[in-house]
C-alpha positions in Angstrom: 0.8 -22.6 -109.5 -1.9 -24.6 -111.0 -5.1 -24.6 -108.9 -7.6 -27.4 -109.4 -10.8 -27.6 -107.3 -12.8 -30.8 -107.6 -16.1 -32.0 -106.2 -17.3 -35.6 -106.6 -19.0 -35.0 -109.9 -16.7 -32.5 -111.7 -13.8 -30.1 -111.8 -15.1 -26.7 -110.6 -11.9 -24.7 -111.3 -8.7 -25.4 -113.1 -6.3 -22.5 -113.8 -3.0 -20.9 -113.2 -2.9 -18.7 -110.1 -0.3 -16.5 -108.3 -1.6 -16.9 -104.8 -4.2 -18.8 -102.7 -5.7 -18.2 -99.3 -7.7 -21.0 -97.7 -9.2 -21.8 -94.3 -8.3 -24.7 -92.2 -9.5 -25.7 -88.7 -6.8 -23.5 -87.1 -7.5 -20.5 -89.3 -6.6 -19.2 -92.7 -3.3 -19.7 -94.5 -1.8 -18.5 -97.8 0.2 -20.2 -100.5 2.6 -18.8 -103.1 4.4 -20.8 -105.9 7.5 -21.5 -103.8 5.6 -22.6 -100.7 6.7 -26.0 -99.3 4.6 -29.1 -100.2 1.9 -30.0 -97.6 -1.6 -31.3 -97.0 -4.2 -29.4 -95.0 -7.8 -30.1 -94.1 -10.3 -27.4 -95.1 -13.4 -26.2 -93.3 -16.4 -24.7 -94.9 -15.5 -21.2 -96.0 -14.2 -19.0 -98.8 -11.2 -19.9 -100.8 -9.5 -16.8 -102.4 -7.2 -16.9 -105.3 -5.3 -14.4 -107.4 -5.0 -15.3 -111.1 -2.0 -13.1 -111.7 0.3 -11.1 -109.4 -1.5 -7.8 -110.2 -5.0 -9.2 -110.7 -8.0 -8.8 -108.4 -8.6 -11.5 -105.9 -11.4 -14.0 -106.8 -13.4 -16.2 -104.5 -15.3 -19.5 -104.3 -17.2 -21.1 -101.5 -16.0 -24.5 -100.5 -17.3 -27.1 -98.1 -15.2 -29.4 -95.9 -12.4 -31.1 -97.7 -8.6 -31.3 -98.2 -6.0 -29.2 -100.0 -2.8 -30.8 -101.3 0.1 -28.8 -102.5 2.8 -30.7 -104.4 5.3 -28.9 -106.5 3.6 -26.4 -108.8 0.1 -28.0 -108.3 -2.5 -27.3 -105.7 -5.4 -29.7 -105.6 -8.5 -29.1 -103.6 -11.0 -31.8 -103.1 -14.3 -30.8 -101.4 -17.8 -32.1 -101.2 -19.4 -29.0 -102.6 -18.2 -25.7 -104.1 -19.8 -22.6 -105.5 -18.1 -20.3 -108.0 -18.9 -17.3 -110.2 -21.2 -15.7 -107.6 -20.9 -12.3 -105.9 -18.9 -12.3 -102.7 -21.9 -11.6 -100.5 -23.8 -14.5 -102.0 -20.8 -16.8 -101.5 -20.6 -15.9 -97.8 -24.4 -16.7 -97.5 -23.9 -20.0 -99.2 -21.2 -21.0 -96.7 -23.3 -19.9 -93.7 -26.6 -21.4 -94.9 -26.0 -24.4 -97.1 -22.8 -25.8 -95.8 -23.7 -25.2 -92.1 -27.0 -27.0 -92.7 -25.1 -30.1 -93.9 -22.9 -29.9 -90.7 -26.0 -29.9 -88.5 -27.4 -33.0 -90.3 -24.0 -34.7 -89.9 -24.0 -33.9 -86.1 -27.5 -35.4 -85.8 -26.4 -38.6 -87.7 -23.3 -38.9 -85.6 -25.3 -38.5 -82.4 -27.8 -41.2 -83.6 -24.9 -43.6 -84.4 -23.3 -43.0 -81.0 -26.7 -43.8 -79.3 -26.9 -47.0 -81.3 -23.4 -48.0 -80.4 -24.0 -47.3 -76.7 -27.2 -49.3 -76.8 -25.5 -52.2 -78.5 -22.6 -52.2 -75.9 -25.1 -51.9 -73.0 -27.1 -54.9 -74.4 -23.9 -56.9 -75.1 -22.6 -56.3 -71.5 -26.0 -57.6 -70.1 -25.5 -61.0 -71.8 
């Protein structure tokens, strides 16, 4: 399979792989070359891939995004990804950096919800 991992500014990884393990909202899942085509949302976590059948598993940290498998191609599009770091560092990146972004997004969503509620309340008073 061809694995291509993209962030908004560049392609982070583009190589042939024998297997992939990613994490979605319902848990982790694996892909092999003959797996059916599908689309899956990704949550912040580690994406594991094996360059060849007998090679050691490699990892990259990915933020929230989407994985699309179509034929022999697997494309991953995420907001942020970190590669070529020791596994312990990648786990910290996911826990610290990507979780911090989620906290900010929750705050923004809460602020927007308050604005919408205030707008509706004022609209209903008219």
